[in-house]
Each structure stands twice: as C-alpha cells, then as structure tokens.
N, C-alpha and C positions, 0 to 999 in steps of 0.2 A: 976342101977349103971352099967357102962360098965365093961366088963371083962378086964383082963390084955392084952389078945390078941387083943381085939377090940381097946383098948387104944394104943397098940403098932402099930396096923395097921393104926389107925387114925393119930398117930404121923408120921408114915412112909408116909402116903398119903399127909400130910400137906405140905411138901416141894413141892411135885408134884403139889398139888392144887395151892399152891402159885406160882409155876412156870407156871402152866397152866393159872392162873389168870393174872400173869404178861404178859405172851405171848398174852392172849386175850386182855388185856388192850393195849398192844403195837400194836397189830393188829388193834384195834379200833381207836387208836390215831395217830400212826406214818404215815400210808399212807395218810390220808387227810391232816395232818399237813405238811408232806413232799410235797405233791402235791400243797398245798396252798403256801408254801414258794418258791418252784421252780417257780410256776406260777407268783407269785408276783414279784420274782426276774426278770423273763423274761419280764413281762409287764413293770416293772420299767425301766429295761435297754432299752426296746423298746421305751417307752415313752421319756426317756432321750435322746436317739439317735435321735428320730424324732424331739424333741424340739431343740437340738443343731444344727441338720442339717437345719431345717427350720429357726432358728435364724441366722445361717450363711448366708443363702440365702437372708433373709430379710435385714440383716445388710449391705450386699453389695448394695442392692437397696437403702436403706436409706442413705448410704454414698453419693450417687449421687443425692438424692432427699430429703435432710434432712428437708427442709422447708415445702414440700407439701405432704410427704408420708402419713401423717395421713388421708388425704382426698382422697387418691387414692385407695379405697377399692377394686375396680375391678382388678387393677394391682397387689395389694397385694395377692388377691385370686389366680391370675394366677401364681404368683411366687411360691405359696405353692405346686402346681402340685399334689394335692391329687385326686385320682380317686374315683369313686362311691363306690367301695368296701372299700377303706380306710375311706371314709367319713361316712360309715355306722357303723363303730366301733370306730371311733376316733373323739374327739372334740378338736379343736384347736382355741385358743383365742389369740389375739394380744392386748397388752396394751401399752400406752405411759408412759412416765416417771412419770406422775401425777396419774397413776393408772386408767386412763380412757380407757375403752374398745374401741379399734379402729375397730376390725373385729372379728367375731366369725363364724366358719364354722364347718360342720360336726355334729356328734351326740351330743346332750346334755346329758352327762352321769348321771346326777342326783346326789343325795346325796352320794350314795355308789359308789365311783370312786377313781381312782389313778391318781394323777397329778404330772407332772414333769415340771420344769421351766428352761428356758434358757434366758440369757440377750440379748437384742438388743443393739449393740454397734456401734457408728459412730464416727470416728476420736478420738478414745480413751476414749469416755465417753458413759455411758449407757443412751440410749434415750427411753428405754422401756423394755418389756420382752414378751416372748411368753409362754403360758401354753399349754401343751398337756395332755389331760384327756382321760383315758380309763375307760369304765364302768366295775365295779366288780360284778354286779348282776349275770351275767352268771357264773362267777367263784365261787361266793358264793353259788349258787345253785349246782354247781358241787361238791364243797367241802362238802356242806350239804349232797348231795346224797352219796358222797364217805364216809362221816362219818357214815351215816345210814348203808350203806353196810358193812363198816369196823366193825361197832358195831355188826351187825348181824353175820358177819363172826367171830368176836371175840367170840360172845356168842356160836356160833356153834362149834368153835374150843375148847372153854372151856368145853362144854358139850360132844361134839362128837369127838373132835380132828380130824375133817375131812375137806377135801377140803380146807386146809389153804392157798393154793397159788392162788386160783381162782380170788379172788378180787384183790390181789396184781398184778397178771398178767394183769387184766383189767386196773388197775391204770397205770401200766408201758406202756400199749398200748396207753392210753390217753396221757401220757407224750411224747411218740414217735410221736403221731399225732401233739402234740403241737410243738415239735421240728421241724417237717416237715413244719408246718405253719410258724414258725420263719424263716426257711431257705427261704421259698417262699417270705415272705415279705422283707427279706434282699435283695433278688435278685431284687425285685421291686425297692427298694431304690437305688441299684446300677444302674438300668436302668434309674432311674430319674436323677442320677448324670451324666450319659452319655448324656442324652438329654440336660441337662443344661451345658454341657461341664465343669463339675466340678470333680476334683479328690481330694482324701484326703490323708494326709500324717501324720506321727508321728515320733517323735525323743525322745529317752530316754537319759537323761543327762549321759554323760560318754560313750555312744555308739559311735562306729566308723562310722556307717551307719544309714541312715534314712530309714524308711519304706514308700514305694510309692505304691499307688494303681495302678491297671492296667490302669485306666483312665488317670493318670498322664503321664505314659509312652506314651499313645496314643496321648495326647494333645501336649506333648513336642517333640514327634517324636524320642524318644530314645528306643533302643532295650534292653529289660530286660537282655538278655544273655550277652550283651557286655558292658552295662553301669551299673556300681555299684554305687548306690547313697550314696557314702561316703560324709561326711560333707564338706570336702574341694572341692570335685568335684562338688557338688551341688552349693556351693557358687560361683564357677567359671563360671557358666552358666548365672549369672545375669549381664546384660550389664550396662555400665557406672558405676554409684555409687550405683547400685541396691543392692549389697551385704551389704553395709553399712546401707542403708535404711531398709533392712530386719532385720538386727541385732537390729537396734533401735526400730523397731516395735515389735520384740520379747521381748526386754527389757521392753517395755511398757506393753505388755501382762503379763509378770511376775510381774511387779510392781503393776498393777491395779487388776489383776485377771480376767479381762474382755477380750473380743475378740478384737484383734487389727487387722486392715486391712490396707494394703498398695498396691498401684498399681506400678508394676515394669516392666521393659523391660527384657525379657528373651530370651536367644539364644537357638533356637530349634536345633534338631539333624541335620537338613539339612543346618544349618548356618544362616537361616533367623531369624529376630528379631520379636517377638510377644510381646504383652502387656497382663499381667496377674494380677488379683487381688488375693493377698495371705492373708489369715486370719490365725491368730495364737491364741491359747488358752493354758493355762498352765494346766497340769495334776497333780493331787495331790494323795498321798496314803491315807490310812485310818487315819494316824496320822496328816494329813494336810501338810505333807512335799511335796514340788514340786519335782516330779520325771521325768518330761519331758514336752514336748510341742507337740501339734498336731493342725491340721487345714485343710484348703482346699486351692486349687488353681483353679482359673476359668479363662478361655480364654476370654478376653475382647477386643481383637484386633479390631474387627469390630466396637464396640462401641466407642473406642478411635479415630478411623479414622473418624467416623461420627462427633464426637465432634470437631475434628480439622477442618472439613469442615464448621461446624456451626460457629466456631470461626472466620474463614476467612470471612464468610458472615456477621458476626457481625460488621465488620469494614468497610462495604461498604453500601451505600444507595441503597436499592433494586429498587427504581424507576429510578434514573439517572445513577447508576453505579459509581458515584463519591465516594470518601472517606466520611465517616460519621463523626459526631462530635467527637466520641471517637478516631478515627484514626487521625483526625485533631489536637486534643489537644496533642496527643503523638508526632506527627510530629513537631508541633510548639514548643513544649518543647525541643525536640532534636535540632531543628534549633537554638533556643535561646542559648543552651549550646555550640553549635559549634561557634556561633558568639562571645560568651564571651571568648572562648579559643583562637580563631584565630584573633579576631578583625575585621572580615569581616562584611559587612552590610547586613541587611535584613529588610523586612517590611511585615506587615499584611494588607490586603485589605478586608474589609467587604462590601458585596453587599446586597442590599435590593431592590427587584423589585418594581417599581412604580405602584400603583393601582392594585396589583395582587389580592387583596381581591375582587375587583369589577369583575374581570374575573371569579373567583369562584362563586360569588353570581349570576351573570347574565347568565353565560354560563355553569355552572356546573363543578363539580370536575374532570370530564373526560377531558374536555378541559384544565382545570387548570393543571392537571398532564402532559398532552401533552406539555403544554407551559414550564413547568419545565424541561422536557426532552430536549426540543428545546434549552432552555437557556444553559443547561449543554453542549450540542453539540457546541453551539456558543463559549462558554468559552474554551472548549478543542481545537477547531479549531483556536481560536485567540492566545492562550498561548502555544499550543503544549505541549511538555513534559518538557519544561524548568522550569515550576513552578507548585507547588502543589495546586490542586483545591479540594474543599470539599463543600458538601451541609450540612449546619448545622441544617436544619429543616425548614419546611414551604417554604417561598420564600427567605430564607437567604442563601447566599453562601459566601465562604471565599477563598482567594488566598494567599498563603504563598510564598513570593518572597525572594529568596536567591541569593546573588551575591558575588563578590569579595570584596577586601578591599576598593575599591572606592565607594561601596554602590550602590544599585540598582536605576535605573531611574524609580522610581515608578510612577511619574507623567505621563510619556509616556505610561507606561503599563496601568495605569488607563484610559488614553485617548483612548487607543486601545479598552479596554473593553467597555467604554461608546459608542464608535462608533459602535461596533459590536452588542450591545444590545440597539438599538434605531431604530425607524421607525415602520414598520409593518411586521407581519409574517402571513402566512396562515396556519391554522390548521383545518383540516376537512372542508375545503371550507368556513372557517370563518376568516375574516380579524381582527387581533388583534394588537392594538398599544402596543409596548413594550418600556420599558425604565428602567433605574436603577439609584440608588444613591450609592456612594462609600465613605466609611470612611477609612482613611489611618493612620497607626501608625508605626513608625520605631522601629525596635528591639533595645533594650538597651537605645536608646535615649528617647523613649516614654514609655518604660516598659521593665523590666528585668525578668518578669514572665508572664506566660500564662494569669492569671487572670487580671493583670494590663494592659497588652497589648490589651486584648479583650475589657476591659472597655474603654480604651482611643480610640480605633478604633471605638467603638460603639458611643462614644461621637461625634467623627468626622462625623460619618454617620448621627447622629441626626441633626447636623448642616447642612449637605448637603441637607437633606430632607426639613429642615426648610427654606433654602435659595431658594427653588423652584424645587428641585429634578433634575434628569438628569445631575448631576455634581459630581465631587469628591472634597473632602475637607481633608486636612492634619490636624492631631491633633495639637492643641495648648494648652499650659498649662492653659490658662484662660477659656477654654471651660467648665471645670468641674464646676467652680463657676457660669458661665452663665446658665448652665443646672440646677444646684441646685436652682438658683433664679427662673427659669421658673417652676420648679417642685413645689416650694413653692407657686408661683402665682397660679398654677393649683389647688393646694390643697385649697388655700383660695377662689378661684372661685367656687370650688366644694362645699365648706362650705356655701358660699353665696347662691348657688342654693338650697341646702338642707334646709337651714334655712330661705330662702326667705328674706334675709337681705342684703341691699347694692345695689341690682339690681333694676332698674327702666326703664320705657319706656318713650322716648321722641317721639313726633309726628311732622312730617314735612308735611305741607299742600300741596295739589296738586290742582292747579287752572285751571279751564276750560277757555281757551283763548276766546272762543266765548261769554261766559256770564260773565266772571270775577269772578265767584263764586267758592268757595272751594267745590270740588266734592269728595275729599277723603283725607286720611292721610296715610303716610308710617310710620309704627312703627319701631323705632330704639332703641336698647338696650343701656343702660348706666350703668357703674359700679362705685360706690363710695367706694373706699377702706377704711377700718376703720382707717388706719394710713397714707396712701399716698394720700388720697383724690380721685379725679376723675381720672380714668384710661381710656385713649382713647381706642375706639374699635379697632383701628389699632394695639394696643398692646395686648389686652386680647383675641381678636377673633382668631389670629393665635395660641395662647397658647391653647385655647379651642379646636381648630382643631387637634393639635398635641397630646393632652391628651384625645381625644375622648369625650370631654364634649360638643362638638358643637351640638350634637343631643338633649341633655338635655336642652341646651340654646334655641334651636329652638322650642322645645315643650313649654318651659316656655314663650317665646315671643308670640307664637300662642295663648295660653290660656289667658294671661293677656291682649293682644291687643283686642281679641274678647270680653272679659268681659268689658273692658273700652268702646268699641264701643256700646255694648248693654246698658251700663249705660247711655251713651249720648242719645240713642234712648228713653230709659225709662224716661229721664228727659225732653223730648219734643224737643230735637234738631233735625234739618232736617236730613233725612237719608243720610249718606255719606259712601263712600267705605273705608274699612280698608285694607291696603296693608301690607303683612307680607312676609319677605324674607325666602325662604326655601333653606337650604344648600343641596349640593349633598349627603353628608353623611347622612343627615336626610332622604333624598328620598330613599336611598338604604339600610340603616341600621336600619330603624324603620318601623313600619306599619303605614306610613303616612296617607293612605286613611282612615283607621279606626280612627286614632287620630283626623283627621279633622272632621269626622262624629260625633265622641263622643263630641268634643267641641261644635259643632253647636247644637247638641241635648240637651246638658246640659244647654247651655246658652239661647237657643231659638233665636239666632241671625240669621237674614235672610241670607242664603248662597250667594245670588246674590250680597251682599254687602261685601263679603270677597274676596280679591284678593291675590292670592299666586304668589309671584315673584320668578321665577326660573332662575338661571344664565345660560348663553349660554354654559358654560363648561360642563354641564351635557350631552349635545348633542354630545360632543366630546368624553367623557370618557365612555359612557355607550352604551349598545346594543339597537338598535332602537326599536326592538319589545317590549322589556320590558318598555322602555320609553313611548311608545305609550299606552301600557296597563295601566300603572300607571296614566298617564294624563287623559286617558279616564275614569278611575274609579273616579278620582277627579272631572271631569266635571259632572259625574252622581249625585254628591252631589249638583250641581248647582252653584259652586264657579266660580270666574273669574280667568283666568290664564294669567300671563304676562311673556314675555320673557325679562329678565333683562340684562343690560350691552350689548345690541345688538351691534355687530360690533367689539367687543374686542376679540372674540374667533376665532375658525377656522372651525365652523360647516358649513355644506352645507346649501345653501338657500332652498334646497328641503325640509328641515325640516319644514319651515314656511308653506308650502302647505299641509304637511302631518300630522302635530300635531295640536291639538285644542287650540292654543293660541288665546286669545282675545285682548291682548295688546302687543305693541312693545315699550319697554323702551329704548330710545336712550342714550348711554353712554355720560357722560359729556365731553369726549375728543373731540367729534364732535361739541360741543357747544362752547367750550373755543376758543376765537379768531375768531369766524366765521364771525363777522361783518367786520373784516379787511382783509379777504382773499376770493377772488372770487372762488377759487377752493374748499375751505372748504364749501362755500355756496352751490355750485353745488352738492357736495357730500351729504350734509345734505338734500338738496332738493330731491335727489334720494332716500335716506333712507325713508324720510317721504312719498314720492310717493309710494314706495314699500309697506309700511305698509297700507296706505289708499287703494291701489289697491287690497290688500288682505282682505279688510274689517276689518282691525284691528285699534284700537284706538292707536294713537302715543303719547307717553309721553316723554318729554325732561327733562333730569336731569341736575342739575348744572347750571342753568341760573343765572347769577350774575349781569347783567346790563339791564336797560330798553330797550336798543338798541337790545340786544339779544332776548328779549321777543317780541319786535315788528317784528323782522325778522322771528322769529318762527311762528308768527301769519300770516305773509305774505306767508310763505311757506306752510301753511295749517296744522301745528301741532295742535293737539287737546288739550293737557294738558301740563302744565309747572310746574316743581318742582325745587326750588332753593333758594339761599340766597337772591335773589332780592326781594322775597316776605317775607320769614321768615326762620329763623333757626329752627331746631328741638327743641321743647320745651316741658315741662311737660304738662299733660292733661289739667289743667285749662287754662294755657296761650294759648295752641293750640286752644281750643274751643273759647276763647275770640277773638283770631285773626280771626277765621273762621266767627264768627258772624259779626265782624266789616267789614271784606272783603265782605261778602254777602250784608251787608247794603250799602257799597260803590258801589257795582256792580249794585244795583237797580237804582242808580242815574246816573252812567256812566258805563254801562255794557261792553263797548268795548275799554276802555282806559287802558293804561299801569298802573301799580301800582303807586300810588301817592307818596309813601314814600319808595323808594327802600333802602335796606340795603347795607352798604358799601361792595364792592366785597371782597370775601375771597376765597382762594384756598381750604381750608379745606371743607370737605363734610361729612355729617353725615351718 
C-alpha cells in the first residue's frame, strides 16, 4: 500500500504525466495530420487550377470545332501543353457530355488519388468535362513516415522529454520544399499562359477595379502604372457593341454556373483593334453565394483574320475564279428584292455545256478542267462586268442579268453567249468542239423567289437541250406540265425495262439485190404502253436519251435480238445476220465490249452473224483514238460493224479508211426521190462507189418503190431495206416473210419484189 508521500507525489505527477501524454499524443498526431491537410489542400487547389485552366483552353477550341473536337485527339493533346515533368505526376482525362472518355494523358494515378473536375462549355452549354488526377501514394507514404516519426518522437518526448522539435523542424522543411515546388509549378503555368497568349482576370462584386494578370497588360498593350483596370475603363476598351455582348456573356455565366465564352473586338493601348476570346466563370464562397467572376482573355486576332480569308474563298469557285453557288444564290436573292422594290427588270440564264461528260470521259479531267476555265474566260470576255457570272458546279454556269425598268434584252445576251461558246477550242494541242444550251427565266414574271426562278430556268434549259442543244429557250408556263409528262413517261419506261413488260422487238428484213434472198434483219424496239397503247420510237427514244435510259434499252435490245436470232438458228432457219443499233451513250457510258462478249458467250450465237450499227455522230463527238480502240476491241469478237446514217453527219471521210467498218448504210434521205432527180442519182452513185471502192458492203435504207430498188441494183448497191419489201414485224411474221422471199428468189433471183408495199414516209 503506497504511503501518503508516494500518493501525493503520484497525484502531483499525474497532471504532468497527463500533460506529457497529451503533448506526446499531439506530437504524434498533429504534424502528420497538418502535413496531410496542407498537402491535400495544395494538391486539391493545384488540381482544380489545372482542371479549370485546361477546361478553359479546351472550351475555346471546342467553341470553334464543336462537331469534330471529339475526334481530334492529337490537337486536344497539343492544347493541353503538358511537359514530361507534368505528365509524370499528373493524369488528365477528357470526357464528352455522355461520359465517354475522349482522351487520357499523363500518369494513371490508380485507386489512391485526388481528382478535381472542370466543365467543358461551348456556347453556354456543357459539352463534357475534364478530370485532373494526382496520385496520393507518395503523400500517403510521406504521411505514414511522418506519423511513425511523430509517434517515435512523441514516445521519446513522453519518456525523455528530449529533442521535441527535431521532427517538427523536418516537417516544416518538407512543407517549405512543397511550397517551393508549388511556386515553381505556378511559374510554369504562367509561362504556358504566355505561350498561349492567354491572360487571366477576376472581379469581385462591389469592387471598383478588376484584377489583371501581367499577361493581359502585355496582350492589350496597356501600362500597369498608367492604366487602372476600373470597371468603367475596362468596358470602354471594347469596340462596337462588345461591352454589351460581354455583359450578356457574364449574365449567362452567372445564370448557368458554367463557363461562358464570347469573341469581341478590343481596342489596344496603341489604338489598334484586335479580336479576343473572353471566358467568364462565377466564383462562389463556402455558402454557395456568388462573390465575383473570373476568367481568361486570349488573343485570337490571327485566327479571325484567317477565318475571314477562308470565308472569302468560300464564295468563289477555286477552279474558274467565278462566284460559286452560295454567292450566286445570295446575289440572285438581292437582285430579286431590288427588282421587286424598283420595278426594274432582270433575268436568270442557266447554261449547261453540250457533251461535256464526253470530254471528261475521253480526254480526262485535266482537259475537262481546262475547258471549264476556258468557258469562264469566254463568258467574262463576252459579258464584261455588266452582269453577274457564277459556276454552279460541274459544267453548269449561271448569268444574272439586271437592267433598268425597260427590262434586259436577254435574247441578245443569250445569242452573244451562244456565239462565244460555239465552234472549237485548242487545249493542250487538242481540238475540242464546244457548245452550250441556255434556259432563261425573267425575274418576277417567271419567279419571285430564288427556288422558283431556278426551277423555271432549269425547265427552259431542259427544253433547249431537248430541242437539239446549241440554243436558248425562254421559260413558258406550260413547260412544267410537259416536263412532268416526260418524267412520268420515263418512269413508266424504266418500269417496263425492269419488269420486261410492254417492250418487244420487231424485225425488218434486209434483202440481197443480187440473189433476192433475205440476208439479215434489223432489230427495232417497240413499246406498248399499258393504257396508251403503242408509243412510237420517235416519242420514247428521245425520252430515254434525256433520262439516261438509252443505255439500258440498248442492252435490252442487244440481248433479246441475239436470243431470237439464236432461236431461229436452233429451229433450223438459214443463218442470217442480226443488226442491232448501238447508241453513242451506250458506246461511252457502258462497257460495250464486255457486254457484247458476254451475250455471245451466254447464247452461243456466231459473232460473224451479229452486226452492230453505229451512227456517224459518234465520229463527230468523240475522240478518234478511243473510237478506234473500242471498235478494234469489238472486231476482235468477230462481229460485223456498220456505219449507219452515212452522209447525215459531218465526219471526215478519212474515218472510213482508218476505222474497221464492214458495211456502209446509206441514209434514206439519199433514196427518197432519187428516180426523179439526175443529181440525186449521181450523188447516190458516188456514195455507193465510195463504199464498194473501200471494200464495204453498201446497204440502202428506206426504199419504198420497185423503181428505187431497180435503180439501186443498177448502181451496184448490195443490200436494200425498206417498206417496198416489208415493214418491221414481230419475230414469227418476219421469219415467215424471209422464208417466202427466199422461196421466191429461187425461181426469180434477180427480179424486183412481186408485191411491194404502198409507199410510206414513216420508217422503223
């Protein structure tokens, strides 16, 4: 049992021991806890600062690239401007509004980390956020180490009450090192702002002045000593209505709590005007009350000037230098408004180059582009500066004509344009035939809006091309109905092709004048409309050409004609040639050589019995080298080639000696009335002699009387085709005629037909 002295001493020591214990506990807890709180506060502030700074930079970029920023990872990484030292201790991630990670750079901090987030805002709405993460592993190890040391120190102090300040001094030293590191990194951030030409500012509600960073003074060219950034003085430096725009942006930032950005013109210290992007964000106190605003200002003058240049380029065609469609529509709309207000006249001319696609296909896009540039020069030279010229795209041009109250003489203007764009031009030592068609619509009279005026001018252009190209046509109200009817016809013809319904082939026999026998047939397409009955080829073939169905029709005729000819052979009929017409479009817009080879291979039809008839126009419109290569490839299949409608075009006779034609088909215009005209007879004699002299079989089309047949025989023509023998008829009737004609030829091989058909002008 302790004595009273010992008890008193114990009681006296107890407060000291408790004090020592409290001191030891405080020494063990307070330093690591303080260190942890200070470090966490620093790291949190640092992470928040970096997050807001990077979010501000990214928001400016997103503002100008809102649609594509998610896919421009390299550019986003460049904007972040984090060096290797920062990347080794910082993890930064960018997310879009759906929470999908767009980009992640730097260190992956792991589970034990500190993250601060800042929103990405474009045009007042949040489009994503950025997370800045710092690892806490190192701090945790430091705190743990400091805790162990503090505990040992506390134990030592408790027992020995010695060296109590050593660990605390070391902790303070570490805090000082941390503070130095914070200053260093802050300096790096300021350097990054300088490189990005970004300054930061802040303003407390109720203050008389704003706080500007040194970078803002440098960007704006104001001296800190002479210019005090009072609110009224700062608002006065914004040009035009910039101050009002900034106020609205700041209101938006306060309303939404997000970053608001606006581009403004700012008057610099030297009086020049620059363009700057200004961001604003609201600052709140611990209670959530708004205490002020802060943000950044970035010099974007160079970018804005580049955008202005791009906008200028956006309104002109880069190839020809003419106005493009966007500027054309704006100019036409303005002109319509002026005409409506003043009562003056105006007109729109739409131009479409004739056979431009053939130039591109046969000579290449380089020559095609050169031709477009040449056309632009011709238009500018013809019209001068009196009228507005634009290239709408491809080979389409437009002319906006504006005159006084009397109205423009658009017909004479159109005639001048047609005259200038006609004939031939030389491009890179290549001779090219040029021409154009023009559709005209008068302002207000034919349309009071851009869309209506364009549509009606286009309808007139359609009519000009339909009537033979190389001409101008003024819009008429009935054109729309006519075009709609033709469009309906084209759709029904397309359906007939796809469903193989309503189309059929008739066959017109070709008779050898020496033997009187049928040596072949020409296949001619017919269309039986479901409600209108038989539609003449003269009606539906032009529709097929204008609606780009002519190639499909040509392929259909080729296949069905060969299939029918092969069926006749298989049935035991004598071998006869099958002639099929090939259109120019079919020759250049399809793989005709492979199509012919495929049909022959699939049907087994002898190629020497297939005659492909090509019109003389292809020699005028196309480039000789390509014509030669295509015809040579067709001849390699073993087929017969005939030059159809000879004498109606403008091709050189040199083609006949250079190209591998086997037959010369004489057009019916040389047969009609030949028996009553000596000059016609001599002309026909010359054509037949030309063909025979070149070793070609001559075929006369359109013979309608026995006298014409007899004259053709006397002139040495080889084959006759015409109503005098037979009209085009379905396959069974055509074969019956051929058998009857062959039988008659055996008894009287050199006589004219015994039962000629009444002459008709129509020709299948």
